[in-house]
C-alpha positions as CSV (number, residue, x, y, z in Angstrom):
1,X,0.1,-0.1,0.0
2,X,1.5,3.5,-1.0
3,X,1.1,5.8,1.8
4,X,0.2,9.8,0.4
5,X,0.4,12.8,2.0
6,X,-1.1,16.2,0.0
7,X,0.1,19.3,0.3
8,X,-3.0,21.6,-0.6
9,X,-6.0,18.7,0.1
10,X,-8.7,21.3,0.4
11,X,-8.2,22.4,-3.9
12,X,-9.3,21.3,-6.7
13,X,-6.3,18.5,-7.2
14,X,-6.3,17.8,-3.6
15,X,-9.9,17.3,-3.6
16,X,-10.1,15.4,-7.2
17,X,-6.9,13.7,-5.8
18,X,-8.7,12.4,-2.0
19,X,-11.4,11.1,-4.8
20,X,-8.8,8.6,-6.7
21,X,-7.4,7.7,-3.2
22,X,-11.4,6.8,-2.1
23,X,-11.7,4.6,-5.2
24,X,-8.6,2.6,-4.6
25,X,-7.9,2.1,-0.7
26,X,-6.4,-1.0,-0.8
27,X,-3.6,0.6,-3.1
28,X,-3.4,4.4,-0.9
29,X,-3.7,5.1,2.3
30,X,-3.3,9.3,3.4
31,X,-1.1,10.1,6.0
32,X,-0.8,13.7,5.8
33,X,-3.0,16.7,4.9
34,X,-2.3,20.7,4.6
35,X,-4.7,23.3,3.8
36,X,-4.2,27.3,3.7
37,X,-7.3,27.8,5.1
38,X,-10.4,26.0,4.7
39,X,-10.2,24.2,8.1
40,X,-14.2,23.4,7.9
41,X,-13.5,21.2,4.7
42,X,-10.0,19.6,6.5
43,X,-11.3,19.2,9.4
44,X,-14.5,16.6,7.1
45,X,-10.9,15.1,5.6
46,X,-9.9,14.2,8.8
47,X,-12.5,12.4,9.7
48,X,-13.1,10.7,7.0
49,X,-9.3,9.7,6.0
50,X,-7.6,9.9,9.5
51,X,-3.7,11.0,8.8
52,X,-0.9,11.4,10.9
53,X,-0.2,15.1,10.5
54,X,-2.0,17.7,9.1
55,X,-0.8,21.3,8.7
56,X,-2.9,24.5,8.3
57,X,-0.8,27.4,6.9
58,X,-2.7,30.3,8.5
59,X,-2.0,30.4,12.0
60,X,-5.5,31.2,12.9
61,X,-7.1,29.0,11.4
62,X,-4.8,26.4,12.9
63,X,-5.7,27.3,16.2
64,X,-9.5,27.2,15.2
65,X,-9.0,23.8,14.6
66,X,-6.8,22.8,17.3
67,X,-10.1,23.5,19.8
68,X,-11.9,20.2,17.6
69,X,-9.8,17.6,19.2
70,X,-9.0,15.7,16.4
71,X,-6.6,13.3,17.7
72,X,-4.4,14.3,15.0
73,X,-0.6,16.6,14.7
74,X,-1.9,19.7,14.0
75,X,0.9,22.0,13.0
76,X,1.0,25.5,11.3
77,X,2.7,28.2,9.4
78,X,5.4,27.4,6.8
79,X,6.8,25.1,8.8
80,X,4.0,22.9,9.2
81,X,3.7,22.6,5.6
82,X,7.5,21.4,4.9
83,X,6.9,19.2,8.4
84,X,3.7,16.9,6.5
85,X,6.0,17.0,3.4
86,X,9.1,15.3,4.6
87,X,7.1,12.8,6.4
88,X,8.9,10.0,6.7
89,X,6.6,7.4,6.6
90,X,4.6,9.0,3.1
91,X,6.0,7.4,-0.2
92,X,4.4,9.5,-2.7
93,X,4.3,13.3,-1.8
94,X,1.5,15.1,-3.8
95,X,2.4,19.0,-4.7
96,X,-0.8,20.4,-5.0
97,X,-0.7,24.1,-3.5
98,X,-1.0,26.9,-5.4
99,X,1.5,29.3,-6.3
100,X,5.1,29.9,-5.2
101,X,4.0,29.0,-1.9
102,X,4.1,25.2,-3.2
103,X,8.0,25.4,-4.0
104,X,9.5,25.4,-0.2
105,X,7.4,22.3,1.2
106,X,7.9,20.8,-2.3
107,X,11.7,21.4,-2.4
108,X,11.4,19.4,1.5
109,X,9.5,16.6,0.4
110,X,12.6,16.0,-2.5
111,X,15.2,16.4,-0.2
112,X,13.6,13.7,2.4
113,X,13.7,11.8,-0.2
114,X,10.0,11.6,-1.0
115,X,8.8,10.4,-4.5
116,X,6.8,13.7,-5.9
117,X,3.9,13.9,-7.7
118,X,3.8,17.3,-8.7
119,X,0.9,19.6,-10.1
120,X,2.5,22.6,-8.9
121,X,4.3,24.1,-12.0
122,X,5.7,27.3,-10.1
123,X,8.1,25.2,-7.7
124,X,10.1,24.5,-11.2
125,X,8.8,27.9,-13.0
126,X,10.7,29.4,-10.5
127,X,13.4,27.1,-9.3
128,X,14.2,24.0,-12.0
129,X,18.2,23.4,-11.9
130,X,17.6,23.7,-8.3
131,X,14.9,21.4,-8.1
132,X,15.9,18.7,-10.7
133,X,19.5,18.9,-9.1
134,X,17.5,17.6,-5.9
135,X,15.3,14.8,-7.7
136,X,18.7,13.5,-9.4
137,X,20.7,13.7,-6.2
138,X,17.9,12.1,-4.1
139,X,17.0,9.9,-6.6
140,X,13.7,10.8,-6.3
141,X,10.8,10.1,-9.1
142,X,8.8,13.5,-10.2
143,X,5.8,12.3,-11.7
144,X,3.5,15.4,-13.3
145,X,0.4,15.9,-12.6
146,X,-0.7,18.6,-14.9
147,X,-2.6,17.2,-17.8
148,X,-0.5,18.6,-20.7
149,X,3.1,16.9,-18.8
150,X,1.4,14.1,-18.0
151,X,0.1,13.6,-21.6
152,X,4.1,13.7,-22.8
153,X,5.2,11.9,-19.6
154,X,3.0,9.1,-21.1
155,X,4.4,8.7,-24.7
156,X,7.4,9.3,-23.2
157,X,8.0,6.5,-21.1
158,X,10.3,3.8,-22.4
159,X,12.0,6.6,-24.9
160,X,15.3,7.8,-25.8
161,X,15.1,11.8,-25.2
162,X,17.6,11.9,-28.6
163,X,14.9,10.8,-30.3
164,X,12.4,13.9,-29.6
165,X,12.2,16.4,-32.5
166,X,9.0,18.7,-30.3
167,X,7.1,18.8,-27.7
168,X,3.4,20.2,-28.7
169,X,1.5,21.4,-25.3
170,X,-1.8,21.8,-25.6
171,X,-4.2,25.0,-24.7
172,X,-7.9,24.8,-24.8
173,X,-7.5,28.9,-25.2
174,X,-10.1,29.4,-22.3
175,X,-13.5,31.1,-22.4
176,X,-11.8,34.4,-24.9
177,X,-10.0,32.0,-27.8
178,X,-12.7,33.8,-30.0
179,X,-12.3,37.4,-28.6
180,X,-10.9,40.3,-30.6
181,X,-8.1,42.1,-28.1
182,X,-10.4,45.2,-28.0
183,X,-12.8,43.0,-26.2
184,X,-10.0,42.1,-23.8
185,X,-9.8,45.1,-22.5
186,X,-13.5,45.3,-20.8
187,X,-13.6,41.5,-19.3
188,X,-15.0,40.6,-16.0
189,X,-13.2,38.3,-13.5
190,X,-16.5,36.4,-13.2
191,X,-16.5,36.0,-17.0
192,X,-13.0,35.1,-17.2
193,X,-13.3,32.5,-14.6
194,X,-15.9,30.5,-16.4
195,X,-13.5,28.0,-18.1
196,X,-15.1,26.2,-21.0
197,X,-13.8,22.6,-20.3
198,X,-11.8,22.3,-16.4
199,X,-12.7,23.1,-13.5
200,X,-10.0,24.8,-11.9
201,X,-9.0,27.2,-9.3
202,X,-9.1,31.1,-9.2
203,X,-5.7,31.7,-9.9
204,X,-4.9,29.2,-12.5
205,X,-8.1,30.0,-14.7
206,X,-7.3,33.3,-15.1
207,X,-3.9,31.9,-16.5
208,X,-5.0,30.6,-18.8
209,X,-7.5,33.1,-20.2
210,X,-3.9,35.3,-20.7
211,X,-2.4,32.4,-21.8
212,X,0.3,32.6,-18.9
213,X,-0.8,29.2,-17.6
214,X,0.5,27.4,-21.0
215,X,3.7,29.9,-20.7
216,X,4.7,28.5,-17.0
217,X,3.9,25.1,-18.5
218,X,6.5,25.7,-21.1
219,X,9.3,26.5,-18.8
220,X,8.0,23.0,-16.5
221,X,8.3,21.2,-19.8
222,X,11.9,22.9,-20.3
223,X,13.0,21.5,-16.9
224,X,11.3,18.0,-16.5
225,X,12.3,16.5,-20.1
226,X,15.4,18.9,-21.4
227,X,14.0,19.9,-24.2
228,X,15.0,23.6,-24.9
229,X,12.4,26.0,-25.2
230,X,12.6,26.6,-29.0
231,X,11.5,22.5,-29.6
232,X,8.4,23.6,-27.5
233,X,5.2,24.3,-29.0
234,X,2.2,25.7,-27.8
235,X,-0.9,24.9,-30.0
236,X,-4.4,26.0,-29.5
237,X,-6.7,23.0,-28.9
238,X,-10.6,23.9,-28.1
239,X,-11.9,20.5,-27.4
240,X,-9.2,19.5,-25.2
241,X,-9.1,16.1,-25.9
242,X,-5.5,15.6,-26.8
243,X,-3.6,16.6,-23.6
244,X,0.1,17.3,-25.5
245,X,2.0,15.3,-28.0
246,X,5.3,14.2,-28.9
247,X,7.2,14.8,-32.4
248,X,9.7,12.0,-32.8
249,X,12.8,12.8,-35.3
250,X,11.1,10.4,-38.0
251,X,8.5,12.4,-38.1
252,X,6.5,10.6,-36.2
253,X,3.7,12.1,-33.4
254,X,2.4,10.3,-30.3
255,X,-0.4,11.7,-28.6
256,X,-1.9,11.3,-25.3
257,X,-5.9,11.6,-25.1
258,X,-8.9,11.5,-22.9
259,X,-11.8,13.2,-21.6
260,X,-10.8,16.1,-19.8
261,X,-10.7,15.0,-16.3
262,X,-7.9,15.7,-13.7
263,X,-8.9,12.2,-11.8
264,X,-6.4,10.9,-15.3
265,X,-3.2,12.2,-14.4
266,X,-3.6,12.0,-11.0
267,X,-4.3,7.9,-10.7
268,X,-1.7,7.6,-13.5
269,X,0.7,9.6,-10.9
270,X,-0.3,7.7,-8.3
271,X,-0.1,4.1,-9.5
272,X,2.9,4.4,-12.0
273,X,4.1,2.7,-13.5
274,X,0.8,1.0,-13.2
275,X,-2.4,1.7,-14.8
276,X,-5.9,1.4,-12.6
277,X,-8.9,0.4,-13.5
278,X,-11.6,2.7,-14.2
279,X,-10.6,6.1,-13.6
280,X,-12.0,7.8,-16.7
281,X,-15.2,7.3,-19.0
282,X,-14.4,5.8,-22.2
283,X,-13.4,8.6,-24.5
284,X,-16.1,8.5,-27.8
285,X,-14.0,9.8,-30.8
286,X,-17.9,9.2,-32.3
287,X,-19.1,11.4,-30.2
288,X,-16.5,14.0,-30.5
289,X,-16.2,13.8,-33.8
290,X,-14.1,16.9,-34.3
291,X,-10.5,17.8,-33.1
292,X,-9.6,21.1,-34.2
293,X,-5.6,22.8,-33.8
294,X,-4.7,26.2,-34.2
295,X,-1.6,28.5,-33.2
296,X,-1.9,31.4,-30.6
297,X,-2.1,34.9,-31.1
298,X,1.0,36.0,-29.3
299,X,-0.2,39.5,-29.8
300,X,-3.7,39.0,-28.5
301,X,-1.9,37.0,-25.7
302,X,1.4,38.5,-24.8
303,X,1.6,36.8,-21.5
304,X,3.0,33.6,-23.6
305,X,5.6,35.3,-25.4
306,X,6.7,37.3,-21.9
307,X,7.5,33.6,-20.6
308,X,9.6,32.1,-23.8
309,X,11.3,35.0,-22.8
310,X,11.9,34.8,-19.4
311,X,13.0,31.2,-20.0
312,X,15.6,32.9,-22.3
313,X,17.0,35.1,-19.7
314,X,16.9,32.1,-17.4
315,X,18.4,32.9,-13.4
316,X,15.8,34.4,-11.5
317,X,14.0,35.6,-14.0
318,X,11.2,33.1,-14.6
319,X,11.1,33.5,-10.4
320,X,10.0,37.1,-11.6
321,X,7.8,36.4,-14.2
322,X,5.7,33.9,-12.0
323,X,5.8,36.5,-8.8
324,X,4.8,39.4,-11.0
325,X,1.7,37.3,-12.5
326,X,0.4,36.2,-9.1
327,X,0.2,40.0,-7.9
328,X,-0.9,41.2,-10.9
329,X,-3.7,38.3,-11.3
330,X,-4.9,38.9,-7.8
331,X,-5.2,42.6,-8.3
332,X,-7.1,41.4,-11.0
333,X,-9.8,39.6,-9.1
334,X,-9.8,42.7,-7.4
335,X,-10.6,44.4,-9.8
336,X,-8.4,47.5,-9.5
337,X,-6.5,46.4,-13.3
338,X,-8.0,45.1,-16.3
339,X,-7.1,41.9,-18.0
340,X,-4.8,43.5,-20.5
341,X,-2.6,45.0,-17.7
342,X,-1.6,41.4,-16.2
343,X,1.2,41.4,-19.1
344,X,2.3,45.1,-18.8
345,X,2.8,44.5,-15.4
346,X,4.4,41.5,-16.3
347,X,6.9,43.2,-18.8
348,X,7.4,46.3,-17.1
349,X,8.6,44.2,-14.1
350,X,10.7,42.0,-16.0
351,X,12.4,45.1,-17.8
352,X,12.8,46.2,-14.4
353,X,14.8,43.4,-13.2
354,X,18.9,42.9,-13.1
355,X,18.7,38.6,-13.5
356,X,21.3,36.8,-10.9
357,X,22.2,32.8,-12.2
358,X,19.7,30.8,-10.1
359,X,22.1,29.5,-6.9
360,X,20.4,28.9,-3.9
361,X,16.5,28.7,-2.8
362,X,17.2,32.0,-1.0
363,X,18.4,33.7,-3.9
364,X,15.2,32.7,-6.1
365,X,13.1,33.7,-3.3
366,X,14.4,37.0,-3.4
367,X,14.1,37.8,-6.7
368,X,10.2,36.6,-6.1
369,X,10.0,39.2,-3.3
370,X,11.3,42.4,-4.9
371,X,9.0,40.9,-7.8
372,X,6.2,41.5,-5.7
373,X,6.9,45.0,-4.6
374,X,8.4,46.4,-8.4
375,X,4.6,44.7,-9.6
376,X,2.2,46.6,-6.9
377,X,4.9,50.5,-7.5
378,X,3.9,49.3,-11.2
379,X,-0.4,49.4,-10.5
380,X,-0.4,51.8,-8.5
381,X,1.7,54.3,-11.5
382,X,-1.3,52.2,-14.4
383,X,-4.2,53.6,-11.5
């Protein structure tokens, strides 16, 4: 039986992971859970899955949960998240904390020798060289949970990376794929949060609408698979049936397809190298009938180009990109800036940054902290 800790158990990926585990109680056992502050849902998860350790990032929320006397150790803050991530009894840690907050716990889990099911792309975006060096040093498995990277991982399984010509990451295009650039100036957060195919958290849904999510995935794919940026292509695929493709040097292409449901890649990561039965409903291509593909409009969605630029510059620039995006997305959700201004904030922040080599977690976090403050300054000027 594989013992699982879940970082971010109350989020979308965390809840789907627990659903997968519930379907296979003979194969998986929950030993650790963490949440940011949703203690009402976390309490029900504790009662249902009886973990050995729990952490709540929000100190006051953790204090309230402790009053419930749930017969489980409850820690708090970033130290608590790291403690659960590094549990000795965990065989695999599902890294599903949203945003940059997930980097330190993920790094701690790797250095504790725990295998990783990675749904937190920001860890690799911010500190890809450091994360992958730690994975190699500790001899752990890092299996992607993002549907696109899971698809590539499945297509590459057992094949030499030297045989790969190109990676093709597919993107739905979000809710505004058919809107004009001028129309994008007036869209509301409520409209942007209506993703056409995937139920996701608020931040990642906005990233999907700006195509920044795909830009972050390009950076993640570079570090995961060792493929240079110029051989990683983004293709819009509104149906979200083909989750990504790999083109090989002989001209052949392998694609991974399924209905759009995150339980598929989650279960594959948990059970790898095995596959479990009845995870997803069968894909009926006769019913789907049409699969379409097109190039993204980089002028309408400049965030994608900004991600490629950050990866090309390297060093601390991807961390700055990610941090500025987090600040700008939060501002958009709070109706302080427009959707189009998200890219402006990120670009201006990047242009103000003098990148350094990515030599330690400390300097990666310092760059992120600088970027958040700089992005706030830029938004004050915009307003």
